C-alpha positions as CSV (number, residue, x, y, z in Angstrom):
1,M,0.0,0.0,0.0
2,I,1.2,3.5,-0.8
3,V,0.1,6.5,1.3
4,E,0.8,10.1,0.1
5,V,-0.1,13.2,2.0
6,E,0.5,16.5,0.0
7,S,1.9,19.4,1.9
8,N,-0.8,21.4,3.6
9,E,-1.3,23.6,6.7
10,N,-1.2,20.5,9.0
11,C,1.8,18.8,7.3
12,A,4.1,21.3,5.7
13,A,6.7,18.8,4.4
14,G,4.2,16.3,3.1
15,F,4.6,12.6,3.6
16,F,5.0,9.6,1.3
17,A,5.2,5.9,2.6
18,R,5.1,2.5,1.3
19,F,4.0,-0.4,3.4
20,K,4.7,-4.2,2.9
21,E,1.9,-6.7,3.0
22,A,1.5,-8.2,6.4
23,G,-0.7,-11.1,5.3
24,L,-3.3,-12.3,2.9
25,V,-5.7,-9.8,1.4
26,R,-9.1,-9.5,3.3
27,P,-12.1,-7.3,2.7
28,V,-12.5,-4.1,4.8
29,A,-15.6,-4.5,7.1
30,Q,-15.7,-1.1,8.7
31,V,-13.8,2.2,8.6
32,R,-13.9,5.0,11.2
33,L,-13.2,8.6,10.3
34,Y,-12.3,11.1,13.0
35,D,-12.1,14.9,12.9
36,R,-9.8,16.8,15.1
37,N,-11.5,19.3,17.4
38,P,-10.1,22.7,18.1
39,S,-8.9,21.7,21.6
40,G,-6.3,19.4,19.9
41,Q,-7.9,16.1,20.6
42,W,-8.9,13.5,18.0
């Protein structure tokens, strides 16, 4: 899997990473998305 984050106000330098497979492919059952609140907590 390849993850790329373009530079923005939260990550000035940007980020690019490549991860190795940890096992066999399996379907994704659920994804949780979180927004960061102004107090700095996720």
